ChimeraX commands (.cxc) that place a marker at each C-alpha (Angstrom):
marker #1 position 3.39,-6.11,21.17 radius 0.5
marker #1 position 5.64,-4.13,23.67 radius 0.5
marker #1 position 6.03,-0.32,23.71 radius 0.5
marker #1 position 6.38,1.78,20.76 radius 0.5
marker #1 position 7.92,0.67,17.52 radius 0.5
marker #1 position 8.81,2.14,14.07 radius 0.5
marker #1 position 5.88,2.79,11.71 radius 0.5
marker #1 position 5.85,0.55,8.65 radius 0.5
marker #1 position 5.85,2.38,5.44 radius 0.5
marker #1 position 5.30,1.25,1.77 radius 0.5
marker #1 position 8.93,1.27,0.82 radius 0.5
marker #1 position 9.13,-2.01,-1.21 radius 0.5
marker #1 position 11.32,-3.70,1.23 radius 0.5
marker #1 position 10.78,-7.25,2.21 radius 0.5
marker #1 position 9.02,-9.18,4.83 radius 0.5
marker #1 position 10.85,-11.24,7.44 radius 0.5
marker #1 position 10.44,-14.80,5.43 radius 0.5
marker #1 position 9.74,-17.78,7.41 radius 0.5
marker #1 position 10.29,-21.43,7.58 radius 0.5
marker #1 position 13.57,-23.68,7.19 radius 0.5
marker #1 position 15.15,-24.53,4.07 radius 0.5
marker #1 position 15.85,-28.50,4.05 radius 0.5
marker #1 position 15.98,-29.09,0.22 radius 0.5
marker #1 position 16.94,-32.68,0.74 radius 0.5
marker #1 position 13.90,-33.54,2.99 radius 0.5
marker #1 position 11.40,-36.25,1.85 radius 0.5
marker #1 position 8.16,-34.88,1.39 radius 0.5
marker #1 position 6.22,-38.03,0.69 radius 0.5
marker #1 position 6.33,-41.58,-1.18 radius 0.5
marker #1 position 3.71,-42.20,-3.52 radius 0.5
marker #1 position 2.74,-44.42,-6.65 radius 0.5
marker #1 position 4.51,-43.58,-9.90 radius 0.5
marker #1 position 2.69,-41.13,-11.92 radius 0.5
marker #1 position 0.37,-39.58,-9.20 radius 0.5
marker #1 position 0.34,-35.75,-8.55 radius 0.5
marker #1 position 2.01,-34.54,-5.49 radius 0.5
marker #1 position -0.05,-34.63,-2.16 radius 0.5
marker #1 position 0.26,-31.47,-0.51 radius 0.5
marker #1 position 0.69,-30.85,3.21 radius 0.5
marker #1 position -0.39,-27.80,5.23 radius 0.5
marker #1 position 1.96,-24.84,5.76 radius 0.5
marker #1 position 2.55,-25.73,9.51 radius 0.5
marker #1 position 4.28,-29.16,8.43 radius 0.5
marker #1 position 5.92,-27.64,5.49 radius 0.5
marker #1 position 7.33,-24.71,7.65 radius 0.5
marker #1 position 9.72,-27.36,8.98 radius 0.5
marker #1 position 11.57,-28.27,5.68 radius 0.5
marker #1 position 10.69,-25.15,3.17 radius 0.5
marker #1 position 11.67,-21.39,3.37 radius 0.5
marker #1 position 9.56,-18.80,2.06 radius 0.5
marker #1 position 12.28,-16.23,1.61 radius 0.5
marker #1 position 11.94,-12.37,2.42 radius 0.5
marker #1 position 9.68,-11.32,-0.62 radius 0.5
marker #1 position 9.23,-7.47,-1.18 radius 0.5
marker #1 position 6.03,-5.96,0.39 radius 0.5
marker #1 position 4.49,-4.76,-2.94 radius 0.5
marker #1 position 0.63,-4.09,-2.49 radius 0.5
marker #1 position -1.59,-6.38,-4.17 radius 0.5
marker #1 position -3.81,-3.52,-5.49 radius 0.5
marker #1 position -2.68,0.30,-6.29 radius 0.5
marker #1 position -2.84,2.64,-3.39 radius 0.5
marker #1 position -5.51,5.27,-3.57 radius 0.5
marker #1 position -4.88,9.02,-3.96 radius 0.5
marker #1 position -6.09,9.38,-0.51 radius 0.5
marker #1 position -3.32,7.07,0.83 radius 0.5
marker #1 position -0.85,9.62,0.01 radius 0.5
marker #1 position -2.00,12.16,2.35 radius 0.5
marker #1 position -0.41,10.27,5.34 radius 0.5
marker #1 position 3.26,10.28,4.91 radius 0.5
marker #1 position 6.08,8.98,7.00 radius 0.5
marker #1 position 9.55,10.22,5.52 radius 0.5
marker #1 position 7.61,10.92,2.14 radius 0.5
marker #1 position 6.34,7.35,1.87 radius 0.5
marker #1 position 2.50,6.10,2.65 radius 0.5
marker #1 position 2.26,4.25,5.49 radius 0.5
marker #1 position 0.88,0.57,5.69 radius 0.5
marker #1 position -2.41,0.16,7.44 radius 0.5
marker #1 position -4.43,-2.65,8.83 radius 0.5
marker #1 position -5.72,-4.92,6.01 radius 0.5
marker #1 position -3.16,-4.16,3.41 radius 0.5
marker #1 position -2.51,-6.94,1.18 radius 0.5
marker #1 position 0.76,-7.73,-0.80 radius 0.5
marker #1 position 1.89,-9.82,-3.56 radius 0.5
marker #1 position 1.75,-13.66,-2.97 radius 0.5
marker #1 position 4.50,-15.46,-0.91 radius 0.5
marker #1 position 6.12,-18.41,-2.50 radius 0.5
marker #1 position 8.69,-21.18,-1.38 radius 0.5
marker #1 position 11.36,-21.98,-3.97 radius 0.5
marker #1 position 12.99,-24.74,-1.65 radius 0.5
marker #1 position 12.75,-28.00,-3.18 radius 0.5
marker #1 position 11.60,-31.14,-1.46 radius 0.5
marker #1 position 11.80,-34.96,-2.89 radius 0.5
marker #1 position 8.82,-37.13,-3.34 radius 0.5
marker #1 position 10.08,-40.95,-3.72 radius 0.5
marker #1 position 7.85,-42.32,-6.55 radius 0.5
marker #1 position 7.57,-46.09,-6.71 radius 0.5
marker #1 position 7.75,-47.13,-10.29 radius 0.5
marker #1 position 7.72,-50.56,-11.74 radius 0.5
marker #1 position 11.17,-51.62,-12.85 radius 0.5
marker #1 position 11.42,-54.99,-14.16 radius 0.5
marker #1 position 10.11,-57.40,-11.68 radius 0.5
marker #1 position 10.58,-54.99,-8.92 radius 0.5
marker #1 position 9.77,-51.48,-7.72 radius 0.5
marker #1 position 12.45,-48.83,-8.29 radius 0.5
marker #1 position 12.35,-45.57,-6.17 radius 0.5
marker #1 position 12.60,-42.49,-8.32 radius 0.5
marker #1 position 13.41,-39.16,-6.23 radius 0.5
marker #1 position 11.74,-36.29,-7.98 radius 0.5
marker #1 position 12.24,-32.79,-6.67 radius 0.5
marker #1 position 9.40,-30.45,-6.49 radius 0.5
marker #1 position 9.06,-26.59,-5.28 radius 0.5
marker #1 position 7.84,-26.17,-1.98 radius 0.5
marker #1 position 4.83,-24.07,-2.75 radius 0.5
marker #1 position 3.48,-26.81,-5.17 radius 0.5
marker #1 position 3.66,-29.15,-1.84 radius 0.5
marker #1 position 1.73,-26.70,0.26 radius 0.5
marker #1 position -1.86,-26.49,0.65 radius 0.5
marker #1 position -2.21,-22.84,1.08 radius 0.5
marker #1 position 0.00,-21.93,-1.74 radius 0.5
marker #1 position -2.59,-23.06,-4.17 radius 0.5
marker #1 position -0.43,-25.18,-6.60 radius 0.5
marker #1 position 2.65,-22.99,-6.64 radius 0.5
marker #1 position 0.81,-19.65,-6.64 radius 0.5
marker #1 position 1.75,-18.86,-3.14 radius 0.5
marker #1 position -0.23,-17.91,-0.04 radius 0.5
marker #1 position -1.84,-14.62,0.96 radius 0.5
marker #1 position 0.00,-11.77,3.13 radius 0.5
marker #1 position -2.64,-9.57,4.87 radius 0.5
marker #1 position -1.34,-7.20,7.42 radius 0.5
marker #1 position -2.79,-7.31,10.94 radius 0.5
marker #1 position -1.94,-4.18,12.86 radius 0.5
marker #1 position -1.06,-4.60,16.66 radius 0.5
marker #1 position -1.51,-1.10,17.91 radius 0.5
marker #1 position -4.91,-0.37,19.45 radius 0.5
marker #1 position -4.42,3.37,19.80 radius 0.5
marker #1 position -3.06,4.85,16.59 radius 0.5
marker #1 position -5.43,5.25,13.51 radius 0.5
marker #1 position -5.03,6.64,9.91 radius 0.5
marker #1 position -7.94,6.87,7.52 radius 0.5
marker #1 position -9.95,4.82,10.17 radius 0.5
marker #1 position -7.61,1.97,10.21 radius 0.5
marker #1 position -5.21,1.02,12.63 radius 0.5
marker #1 position -1.56,1.98,11.74 radius 0.5
marker #1 position 0.75,-1.01,11.13 radius 0.5
marker #1 position 4.52,-1.14,12.85 radius 0.5
marker #1 position 7.51,-3.45,12.38 radius 0.5
marker #1 position 6.95,-7.10,13.82 radius 0.5
marker #1 position 3.12,-6.69,13.00 radius 0.5
marker #1 position 2.11,-10.06,11.50 radius 0.5
marker #1 position 1.21,-10.62,7.93 radius 0.5
marker #1 position -0.73,-13.67,8.86 radius 0.5
marker #1 position -3.27,-14.57,11.80 radius 0.5
marker #1 position -6.50,-12.30,10.55 radius 0.5
marker #1 position -9.85,-12.04,12.19 radius 0.5
marker #1 position -11.47,-15.33,13.52 radius 0.5
marker #1 position -12.51,-17.91,11.01 radius 0.5
marker #1 position -10.63,-15.94,8.24 radius 0.5
marker #1 position -7.06,-16.48,8.86 radius 0.5
marker #1 position -4.14,-16.07,6.67 radius 0.5
marker #1 position -1.28,-18.61,6.61 radius 0.5
marker #1 position 1.68,-16.51,6.34 radius 0.5
marker #1 position 4.00,-16.63,9.35 radius 0.5
marker #1 position 6.33,-13.58,8.29 radius 0.5
marker #1 position 6.12,-10.03,9.85 radius 0.5
marker #1 position 6.82,-6.61,9.03 radius 0.5
marker #1 position 10.52,-6.42,8.93 radius 0.5
marker #1 position 11.26,-2.74,7.95 radius 0.5
marker #1 position 9.97,0.73,9.22 radius 0.5
marker #1 position 10.43,4.48,9.51 radius 0.5
marker #1 position 14.04,5.18,11.24 radius 0.5
marker #1 position 12.52,8.24,12.87 radius 0.5
marker #1 position 8.72,7.78,13.54 radius 0.5
marker #1 position 7.61,5.56,16.29 radius 0.5
marker #1 position 4.03,4.30,17.01 radius 0.5
marker #1 position 2.52,2.97,20.19 radius 0.5
marker link #1:1,2 radius 0.2
marker link #1:2,3 radius 0.2
marker link #1:3,4 radius 0.2
marker link #1:4,5 radius 0.2
marker link #1:5,6 radius 0.2
marker link #1:6,7 radius 0.2
marker link #1:7,8 radius 0.2
marker link #1:8,9 radius 0.2
marker link #1:9,10 radius 0.2
marker link #1:10,11 radius 0.2
marker link #1:11,12 radius 0.2
marker link #1:12,13 radius 0.2
marker link #1:13,14 radius 0.2
marker link #1:14,15 radius 0.2
marker link #1:15,16 radius 0.2
marker link #1:16,17 radius 0.2
marker link #1:17,18 radius 0.2
marker link #1:18,19 radius 0.2
marker link #1:19,20 radius 0.2
marker link #1:20,21 radius 0.2
marker link #1:21,22 radius 0.2
marker link #1:22,23 radius 0.2
marker link #1:23,24 radius 0.2
marker link #1:24,25 radius 0.2
marker link #1:25,26 radius 0.2
marker link #1:26,27 radius 0.2
marker link #1:27,28 radius 0.2
marker link #1:28,29 radius 0.2
marker link #1:29,30 radius 0.2
marker link #1:30,31 radius 0.2
marker link #1:31,32 radius 0.2
marker link #1:32,33 radius 0.2
marker link #1:33,34 radius 0.2
marker link #1:34,35 radius 0.2
marker link #1:35,36 radius 0.2
marker link #1:36,37 radius 0.2
marker link #1:37,38 radius 0.2
marker link #1:38,39 radius 0.2
marker link #1:39,40 radius 0.2
marker link #1:40,41 radius 0.2
marker link #1:41,42 radius 0.2
marker link #1:42,43 radius 0.2
marker link #1:43,44 radius 0.2
marker link #1:44,45 radius 0.2
marker link #1:45,46 radius 0.2
marker link #1:46,47 radius 0.2
marker link #1:47,48 radius 0.2
marker link #1:48,49 radius 0.2
marker link #1:49,50 radius 0.2
marker link #1:50,51 radius 0.2
marker link #1:51,52 radius 0.2
marker link #1:52,53 radius 0.2
marker link #1:53,54 radius 0.2
marker link #1:54,55 radius 0.2
marker link #1:55,56 radius 0.2
marker link #1:56,57 radius 0.2
marker link #1:57,58 radius 0.2
marker link #1:58,59 radius 0.2
marker link #1:59,60 radius 0.2
marker link #1:60,61 radius 0.2
marker link #1:61,62 radius 0.2
marker link #1:62,63 radius 0.2
marker link #1:63,64 radius 0.2
marker link #1:64,65 radius 0.2
marker link #1:65,66 radius 0.2
marker link #1:66,67 radius 0.2
marker link #1:67,68 radius 0.2
marker link #1:68,69 radius 0.2
marker link #1:69,70 radius 0.2
marker link #1:70,71 radius 0.2
marker link #1:71,72 radius 0.2
marker link #1:72,73 radius 0.2
marker link #1:73,74 radius 0.2
marker link #1:74,75 radius 0.2
marker link #1:75,76 radius 0.2
marker link #1:76,77 radius 0.2
marker link #1:77,78 radius 0.2
marker link #1:78,79 radius 0.2
marker link #1:79,80 radius 0.2
marker link #1:80,81 radius 0.2
marker link #1:81,82 radius 0.2
marker link #1:82,83 radius 0.2
marker link #1:83,84 radius 0.2
marker link #1:84,85 radius 0.2
marker link #1:85,86 radius 0.2
marker link #1:86,87 radius 0.2
marker link #1:87,88 radius 0.2
marker link #1:88,89 radius 0.2
marker link #1:89,90 radius 0.2
marker link #1:90,91 radius 0.2
marker link #1:91,92 radius 0.2
marker link #1:92,93 radius 0.2
marker link #1:93,94 radius 0.2
marker link #1:94,95 radius 0.2
marker link #1:95,96 radius 0.2
marker link #1:96,97 radius 0.2
marker link #1:97,98 radius 0.2
marker link #1:98,99 radius 0.2
marker link #1:99,100 radius 0.2
marker link #1:100,101 radius 0.2
marker link #1:101,102 radius 0.2
marker link #1:102,103 radius 0.2
marker link #1:103,104 radius 0.2
marker link #1:104,105 radius 0.2
marker link #1:105,106 radius 0.2
marker link #1:106,107 radius 0.2
marker link #1:107,108 radius 0.2
marker link #1:108,109 radius 0.2
marker link #1:109,110 radius 0.2
marker link #1:110,111 radius 0.2
marker link #1:111,112 radius 0.2
marker link #1:112,113 radius 0.2
marker link #1:113,114 radius 0.2
marker link #1:114,115 radius 0.2
marker link #1:115,116 radius 0.2
marker link #1:116,117 radius 0.2
marker link #1:117,118 radius 0.2
marker link #1:118,119 radius 0.2
marker link #1:119,120 radius 0.2
marker link #1:120,121 radius 0.2
marker link #1:121,122 radius 0.2
marker link #1:122,123 radius 0.2
marker link #1:123,124 radius 0.2
marker link #1:124,125 radius 0.2
marker link #1:125,126 radius 0.2
marker link #1:126,127 radius 0.2
marker link #1:127,128 radius 0.2
marker link #1:128,129 radius 0.2
marker link #1:129,130 radius 0.2
marker link #1:130,131 radius 0.2
marker link #1:131,132 radius 0.2
marker link #1:132,133 radius 0.2
marker link #1:133,134 radius 0.2
marker link #1:134,135 radius 0.2
marker link #1:135,136 radius 0.2
marker link #1:136,137 radius 0.2
marker link #1:137,138 radius 0.2
marker link #1:138,139 radius 0.2
marker link #1:139,140 radius 0.2
marker link #1:140,141 radius 0.2
marker link #1:141,142 radius 0.2
marker link #1:142,143 radius 0.2
marker link #1:143,144 radius 0.2
marker link #1:144,145 radius 0.2
marker link #1:145,146 radius 0.2
marker link #1:146,147 radius 0.2
marker link #1:147,148 radius 0.2
marker link #1:148,149 radius 0.2
marker link #1:149,150 radius 0.2
marker link #1:150,151 radius 0.2
marker link #1:151,152 radius 0.2
marker link #1:152,153 radius 0.2
marker link #1:153,154 radius 0.2
marker link #1:154,155 radius 0.2
marker link #1:155,156 radius 0.2
marker link #1:156,157 radius 0.2
marker link #1:157,158 radius 0.2
marker link #1:158,159 radius 0.2
marker link #1:159,160 radius 0.2
marker link #1:160,161 radius 0.2
marker link #1:161,162 radius 0.2
marker link #1:162,163 radius 0.2
marker link #1:163,164 radius 0.2
marker link #1:164,165 radius 0.2
marker link #1:165,166 radius 0.2
marker link #1:166,167 radius 0.2
marker link #1:167,168 radius 0.2
marker link #1:168,169 radius 0.2
marker link #1:169,170 radius 0.2
marker link #1:170,171 radius 0.2
marker link #1:171,172 radius 0.2
marker link #1:172,173 radius 0.2
marker link #1:173,174 radius 0.2
marker link #1:174,175 radius 0.2
view
């Protein structure tokens, strides 16, 4: 990340969101009555949109977090986890069902999160903050800034979210 960027604080504002909403996209063609076959988030990012979702912590902040404030709000730190990110964009599964002596195609809409492996059957995927500054720490953790990813993570333990922190302090910069 280049230079100094605004410090990210727990203000309840949304992330950037990711993906492209194409509701009429055909996800798959399957036999009648079979459950949807999910694809990876890399594939579904081309037809589903994970809208900007408020960055509400998955667990409550401890009182010690209230000791480091920016504009009277606790700051975001490396490893903070937020509520799950879901896609409500619908994609179509074409079911091939018997129809007399022929086969009929029955287009059926499904929510994008149901069709994505990482979204665990419609629950959504994890959003865990990865700070990009290497020099600024608070409470022994790196301080988060805008444009820090909510995916990536350490080697062999990555998170699928492609969103970034979208809002930060208007007056406090971090480099």
